[in-house]
N, C-alpha and C positions, 0 to 999 in steps of 0.2 A: 402898521403895515405888516411886519414879519415877526418881530420879537415878542415872545410871550410876556404877559404882564403878571406872571405868578409872583414876582418879587418887586412889585411896584412900590412897596413900602420901603425898599432898600435901594433899588436902582431906578433912576429916572431916565427914560429913553427918548431919543428923537431920531427920526429916520428921514433920509433924503435920497433922491435918485437922479442919475444923469445918464442919458443915452449917447454913446459915442458912435455916431453913424459912420465915421471915417476910419474907425479902429486905429487911431493914432495916439491916443492919450496914454500917458504914463502916470505913475504915482506922483511924480513931481509936478506935472502939468495939471493933473486933475484937481489938485488942491486949490488952484486959482479959478476953477470953473464954477459957474452958478448952478447949484443943485436945486432940484425941486422938492419942496417939503411934501411928505406923504402922510396923510391922516389915516387912510384906510389900512388896517392891520392884517388884511387878508393877503394871501399869496398873489404875486403878479405873474400871469402867464404871458409868454412871448411867442408861443407856437413852436413848430418844428424848425430847427436849423436856421435861426435868424442870422442875418448877415452883419449885424452890429454887435457892439460890446456894451454891456450894462454895468454901470458903476453905482454902488450904493454906499452911502455914508451913514454910519451909526454912531450916535453920541450917547454915552452912558455916564451918568453921574451917581456916585455912591453917596447917598444921603444919610448913611449910618456912620457911627464912630468905630466901626470894625472893618477889617479887611474882608472884602467879598470876592470869593473865587467861584467862577461859573464855567459851564461848558456851553459854548456857542455852536450849535449844530445846524449845518445846511441841510434842509429837509429833502431835497431832490437828489436821488442817487444817480440820475441819468445825465446831469450836466457835465460836459467834458472838461471844462477848465474853470476852477474856482480858486482864485488868488486872494489871499487875506493879508491885509497890511495893518500892523500896529507896532508901536514902539520902534519905528524905523526898520522893521523887519518884514520880510515877505515869506508867507507860508503857502506852498502850493498844494492843492488838492483837486479832486474831481475825477471823473472816469478815466481820463487819459494821463493823469499824474497822481495816482494813488500813493499816499505816503507809506513807507515800509512798515511803520509801527501801527498802522490802522488795523484793528480787529473788530470794527463795528460796521454796520450796514451803510452808514452815510458819513460824509465828511464832517469833522468836528474840530474845534479849536478851544484850547484852554486859555481863559483870560482871568486877570486879577486886577482889582481896584483897591487902592489904599483908602483909608478912612477919609470921607469927604472929597475924594479925588474924582476928576472928570476926564474921560478919555474919548478920543475919536478913532473909529475903526473904518476901514475901507474894504469893500468887496469888489473885485474885478471879475465879471462873469461873462462867459461866452460858451456857445455850444453849436458848432457849425454842422453837426451831424444829427444830434439827438434833440429832444425838446428842451426848452429853457423855461423853468418856472422858478422865480426868485422867491425864496421863502426860507427863513432861518429862525431858530428859537433858542432861548436861554434855559438852561437846566441847572439845578444844583447837582453837584458831582454824584452823590449817592443815588439820587432819583434817576439821573441819566443812565447809570450803569444797571440799575435794577430794571428799568424799562427796556434797555437793550437786551438783557438776558431773556426777558419775557418774549420779546419779538423773535429772537433767534430760536428759542425753544419751540415757538409756534411754527416757524418755518421748517425746523427739523421734523416736526410732526407731519407737516404738509408733504414734504418731499418723501418721507417714509411711507405715508399712505399712498402716494402716487406710485412709488416703487412697488409696493405690494399689489396694487391694482394692475400694474404692467406685468408682473410675474404671473399673477392669477390669470389674466387674459391670455398670456403666452402659453400657459399650461393647457387652457381650454382649446387654444388653437391646435396644439399637438394632439389633443384627444379627438376633437371634432373634425378638424381639418378645414374649417371655414375661414376664408381669407379676411372676413370682416373683423375677426378678433385680432389678427396680425396687424391690420391697419390701425385698429384701436390702440394696440401696444405702441406703434410708432407715434400715434397722436399723443398719447400720454407722455412719452419720452420728449417729444418736441415741445409740448406745453411746459413740462418741467424745465427744459432748457430755457424757454422764454422767461419763465418766472425767476429762474436763477439769476438772470441779468436784470430783469425789470425791478425786482425787489431790492437790488443792491447786494444780494447775498454773495455774488461772484467776487465782490471787492475784497472779501476776507481771504479767498483762496487764490485769486489771480491778481497779482500786483505788478506784473511785467507790463510796462506802458505800451511797448510795441505789440505784444500779444493782444492786449485789451483793445488797442486801436484797430488792429486787423479784424478782430471779431465784430466790433461795433460798426465798422464800415460795411459789414455784411448784415446790418440790422434788418434790412428788407427781407433777407432770406430767413432770419430767425423768426420774424413775424409771419412769413408765408408758410413755413413748414407745418404748424398746427392746422392751418386752414386747408392746406393741400391734403394732409392725411385724414382730416375729418371729412373732407369731400369724398375721398376714396372709401372711407368707412361707410358713409351714407349710401353711396351707390351700391356697395356690396351687401349692406345689411338689409335693404329693401329689394334687392335683386332687380335693380333698374334695367339691367340688360334684357331680361325676359319680360318684366312687367310693363316697362315704359321704354320700348326700343327707340322711338323717335327722339325723345328727350335725351336718352342715353347717348345717341349718336353725336349730337351737337355738344353735349357736356364733355364727352370723351375728347373731342377735338380741342376744346378749350383747356382741358387738363393736360393734354400733350404740349400745348403751347405755353402753358402757365410757367413751368420751371425755366423755360428758355427766356421768357420775358423777365422773370425775377432775376436770373443770373445776369442778364443784360443791364438791368437797373443797378445791380450791385457793381458791375464792371464800370459803368459810366458814372457811378457815385451820384445818381439823381436823388436829391433830397426834397424835392417839391411834392406837389399833390399827386404826381404820377407814380410816386413811390408806393402808394397804398391803393390807388384806384382799381387796379386789376384784382387785388385781394377782395375788395368790396364787391366787385362784379361776380367773382366766383362764389362768394357767400350768398349773394342774391339768387344766383342760379341754383345753388344747392337748396336754398330755402324754398324756391319755387317747386323743385322736384319733390321735396318733402310734403309740401302742402297739397300738391297734385296727387301724390300717393295716398294722402289722408282722404281726399275726396273719392278715391277709388276703393276705399275701405281696406287698404292693405294693413293687416294686423300689426306688423312690425313697425310701420310708420308712426303709429300712435306713441310707442315708446320713444322712437327717434325724435318726434316732435317735442316731447318734454325735454329730452336731453339737448336738443337744438336750441330751445328757448333758454336753457341754463347757459349753454355755450355762448349764445349771442349776448345774453346779459353780462357775462363776464368780459367779453370783448368790448362791449360798449362802455362798461365801467372803467376798463383800463384806458380806453381811448380818451374818455372825458377827463380822467385824472391826468393823463400825459399831456393833453392839450391845455390843461389848466382851466377847463370850463367848469367842472364840478368834481371835487375829490371825495368820492364816497367813503374812502378810508377814514376820513375825519369823523364820520357818523357810525360806520360799521367797519371796524378794522378787520382786515383779512377776509372781506366778503368774497373776493374773487377766488381765493384759495378754498373757501368753504363751498362755493359754487362748483368748483372742479371736483371736489371729493363727493359732493352730492350727485353729480353727474354719474360717477362710478356706481353709486347705489342704484340709480335709475336703470343702468344697463345690467345690473345684477338681477333686477326684476325681469328685464328682457330675456336674460339667460333662463330664468325659471319658465318663461313662456316657451322658450325653445325646447326645454325638457318635455313640456306638454306635447309639443309637436312630435317629439321622438316617441312618446307613448302611443300617439295615434298611428305612427308608422309601424310600431310593434303590433298593434291590433290588426293592421292590414296584412302584415306578414302571417299572423295566425290564421286569419280568414282564408288567405290564399293557400296556406298549407292544408286546411280542412277540405276546401273545395277541390284541390288537386288530388287528394287521396280518394275522394268519393268518385271522381269521374274517370280515373285511370283504370285500365283493364289489367288482367293477369299477364297478358302478352307483353305489356310494358312495365312489368313489375320491377325489373332491374333498374329501369330508368326512374321509376317512382322512388325506389330506395335511394338512388343517388341524389335526386332532386330534394327528397325529404331531408336527407342528411345536410345538404347545403342550407336549406331553409332553417333547419333547427340550429345550425351553427350561427346563422345570421340573427336568429331570435336570441340566442345566448349572448352574442356580442352586444346586442342592443340592451338587454337586461343588465349586463355588466356595465355598459356605458352609462345607463341611468343611475345605477348604484354608485359608480365612480364619480359621476358628475355631482350627485347629491353630497357625496363625501367631501369632494374638493371644495365645492361651494360652501359647505358648512365650516370646513377648516379655515378657509380664507376669510370668511365673514367673521368668524370668531377671532381671527388675528386682528382684523380691523377694529372689532369691538374692544379688544384688549388694548390696542394702541390708543383708542379714544379714551378708554377708562384711565390709562396711565397719564395721558396728556391732561385730562381734566383735573387731576390732582394738583398740577403745577400752575393752573390758570386762576388768577385772582378776579378776573372780570366776571361778575355774576351772569351777565347776559350771554357771554361766550360759553361759560360753563353750562348754562341751561340749554343752549343750542346743541352742545356736544352730547348732553344727556338725552335730548330728544332724538338726535341721530342714532345714538347708541341703542335706544329702545326700539326704534324702527328697524334697525339692522337685526336686533335680537329677534324681533317678531318674524322676520323672513328666515333667519338662520334656524329657528326651531323647527320649521317645516322640513328642512333638509336633514336635521338631526333625527326626526321621527321616521322619515323615509329610509334613512340609511341604517339605523340601529335596530336590526332584527325585524323590520316590518316586511313580511313576505308579500302582502297585498299593497302594491304601489298606488292603487286607485283611491284608497280611503285611509284616513288617519283618525285617531281618537281626539275629538274636540276637547274633552275634559283635560287630558294630559297636555295638549297644545296650549289651550287658554290659560291653564294654571301656570305653566312655565312662563308665559308672557307676563301675566299679572304679577307673579313673584319677582320677576326682573324689574318691573316698574316700581313696585313697593320698595325694593331694595335701593334703587337709585334715587327715589324721592323721600326716603326715610318715613314711610307711611305705614308701618307694620300694624298700627292700631286700627286701620280701616279693614272692616270685615267684608270678604267677597264670597258670595254663595253661588254655586253652580247647579243648574238644572238642565242636564244634557240628555236628550232622548233619541238622538240619531247620530250617524257617522257623518264626517265631512269629507267631501271629495278633495283629493290632494291638489287638483288644479285650481280649486277655489280657496285653498288654505291660506296662501300668502295674503290674498286680498282681505279675508276675514281676520287674519292675524293683525294686519295693519289697522283695520277698523277698530278691533278690540283695543289695540295699543293706544290709538288716538282718543277713543271714548273714555277709557279708564284713566288715562293721563289727565284729560280735561276734568273729569270728576274729582280726582285727587287734588288738582291744582286750584280749581275754581268752585267746586260744589260745597265743600265743607269749610266752615269758618274755623273750626278746630281740627286738629289732626286725628279725627275720628269720624266714623260714619259707616254706612253699609251700601254695598253694591251687589245687585243681583244680575247674573248672566244666564240667559236661557237660550237654548237652541233646540228646535224641534221641526218636524216635517208634518204637514197636514195638507191633504188634497194635492199632492205632488208639488207643493210649494214649501221651500225652506224658510224658516223665520229665525232671525237672531234678535234677541231683546236684551237691552242693557238699561237697568233701572238703578238710580241712586236716590237717597233720601236727603239730598243736599238742598241748597238755596234755590234751585230752579235754573232753567235755561235762559241765558241772556240773548235776546234777539239779535244783538249786534255781533255775537260770536259767530254767526253764520258767514261772516266775511273773513274769518281767520283762515290762515293757511291750512290748519288741521282740518277744519270743517270742509274746505274746498277739496282737500285730498280725499276725505271720506266720501263726499258726493261723487267725485270722479271715479273712485273705485267701484261704487255701487252702480252708477249709471253706465259706465263704459265697459267694465270688466264683468260685473255680475248681472247687468241688465235688470236691475231691481229697483225698488222704491224705498224711501225712508220717510218715517213720520216721527215728529218730535212733539211731546205733550208735557206741559208743566202741571204736575199734580202731586203735591207732597214731595217735590223733588223733580227729577227729569226722567221721562219715560221715552226711550228711543227704540223704535221697532223697524227692522230692516227685513224685507221680503223679496225673494227671487225664485225663479223656477229651478 
């Protein structure tokens, strides 16, 4: 059922369960009850706020000739009352009765069995407010604390990254003045608050039972806050008030009523299905608004849709895990945290798109200035001078804003890259380490554009592809330890800054794929060409590796490449296997 079989050669386990529907049993009376034997070793979900008490009986027999000491950890940090009985003693744990000496994320108990000894342990479990998932595991002491340190380090990285994203967007809000960034700051803060309790991290810092109980009774509010601020961010980001006034009118009415409804649910302590139904309705309304905006070809809605999918995926993952339907953490630890950091990267790309819009506004100001100077007469010369001065100041402000935005974006993204690089050193899981390297290289590809635009580049319209591509490839070779791979460049034209991020991400994915999959040994050759012919730009990446695997087209990296080409560059891609892989991308 619940207990890990890592030590089956030393401890023999037997699990039983009993449901106390009347909530009247004690440790003395429960011993006379008939328990049901459990064969399935998976966690047992009982949903949100069940009205009954669950008793489990665990029998362990030490089959060795040595004393066996173990840590028995209860795996759900959200269960409010976890009472553990053994050796005629009662140990209280759980969200509402956190022990003062607990410095770990989840309830745990130390047990010991003498040589060839058999003991029976009882769990009394109830959770009238939160979800109840019965699941506990045995660990050797050293393994338990090593795993706990690793978990806490990853959560520290997550909360640090979210804090940086919040500060970064707050700075952008003060520079640009767009409320969408302020709403996104509140969203990041509310998501971090939710994860603070959801992951059990709060148990380390908040151990006052009355304070914890007061906070958890407002669980509906903690869940509702991220959804509320994400909805406000969505409406502001795609400018629904002007672009979709009818939908905005009804959605605004629901948003006004939503906080009142949630506060009423908290006040009445409603723990049934009504607790979450209004949040689900709001999510569906915002999803409809986003999809409708996509059909109207609203440029900002494309970025939002990607971020919305990531947000929805994280919410569904947390719900399935909390309800005990499917715990994705068992297969991909910290997937939700990774989703939320990835969402921040997506909106960094959205910021780059907003910079492009600012450049267009600057061009309009310049054209307006020229036209105004040509059409004005000498009689209005004094007025012309005054207007000209105002327009020139506006132009200088926008140029300074563009420079400052590129500088701040570059600095913040470098900070995130540095955090990822530091965290990667302490992670032992190869898959997690590889995922962090991939995120690091993608962030680096976007960061290099802002570095080139800020550092002495007077012409913000074009950048040097040779310098940009070389910097990206060097970063990849450094993180993948592939210095023996030779990369040749044949660059014959400049690259527009508005297309640079997309080309950089494409180069990052293609070179990374070649290094990882094309060469059987850590050696090979990659050619990168970029030229313009008949008003069409062409990017070519060739390697002399083992060739293109047709199944690779379903990978996330290949889907990302095709999306960038088709949606943002409006171009085409062709892939040919000929003495390696020959990839050609063309756009206007």
